[in-house]
C-alpha positions in Angstrom: 12.7 -4.2 12.0 9.4 -3.6 13.4 6.5 -5.9 12.4 3.9 -2.8 12.3 3.7 -1.3 8.7 4.1 2.6 8.4 1.2 4.9 8.5 1.7 5.9 4.7 3.8 4.3 2.1 4.1 4.9 -1.6 5.4 2.7 -4.5 6.6 5.6 -6.4 10.3 6.2 -6.1 9.8 10.1 -6.7 7.5 10.3 -3.4 8.8 11.1 -0.1 7.1 8.3 1.4 8.7 5.7 -0.8 10.6 3.2 1.1 12.3 0.2 -0.9 13.2 -1.9 1.8 9.5 -2.0 3.3 8.4 -2.8 -0.3 10.9 -5.6 -0.8 9.3 -7.2 2.5 5.8 -7.3 0.8 2.8 -5.2 2.0 -0.7 -6.5 1.9 -3.4 -3.9 1.5 -7.2 -4.6 2.5 -9.5 -1.6 1.2 -13.4 -1.8 2.5 -12.7 -5.4 3.2 -11.1 -6.4 -0.2 -7.5 -7.1 -0.7 -6.1 -5.0 -3.3 -3.0 -5.5 -5.5 -2.9 -2.6 -7.5 -2.3 0.1 -4.7 0.2 2.7 -5.5 0.1 4.6 -2.2 -2.0 4.5 1.1 -2.5 6.4 4.2 -4.0 4.4 7.2 -4.7 7.4 9.4 -6.5 9.4 6.8 -8.4 6.5 5.3 -7.3 6.3 1.5 -5.5 4.6 -1.1 -4.4 5.7 -4.7 -4.7 3.1 -7.3 -4.0 3.5 -11.1 -6.5 4.7 -13.4 -6.4 2.2 -16.4 -3.7 2.7 -18.7 -3.7 6.7 -18.8 -0.4 8.7 -18.6 0.1 12.2 -17.3 2.3 14.5 -19.4 5.6 13.4 -17.8 4.8 9.6 -18.5 3.7 8.6 -15.0 0.6 6.6 -14.4 -2.7 8.5 -13.6 -3.9 7.8 -10.3 -7.2 8.0 -8.4 -7.8 8.6 -4.7 -10.4 6.3 -3.1 -11.5 6.8 0.6 -12.4 4.2 3.0 -11.1 1.9 5.8 -7.5 0.8 5.0 -5.9 -2.3 6.8 -2.2 -3.1 6.0 0.3 -5.9 7.1 3.6 -7.4 6.2 3.2 -10.5 3.9 6.5 -11.9 5.3 7.2 -12.8 8.6 9.3 -15.6 10.7 6.5 -17.8 11.4 4.9 -17.7 7.8 1.7 -16.1 9.1 1.0 -12.4 7.9 1.6 -9.9 10.7 -1.3 -7.8 11.4 -3.7 -9.6 9.1 -7.0 -9.8 10.3 -7.9 -13.2 11.5 -4.2 -14.2 11.8 
């Protein structure tokens, strides 16, 4: 496996950018300099993340999400050496 996270990834199994193997490795996301743990989807090249909007649900029962734009940094949390690959400052 490569140590470079994909440009776009989703945690929703119904999304075409969903990849269970990558999500099991653990993905760290930093948005505008703050590490986020509630990211549902991200895109590095377009500079956005999608996060859940509270407890609101759509008519199909899926969580409502909002799109936030800004600089996105992504890294894998697991590596052979124990340090996060691609994490700024590592």
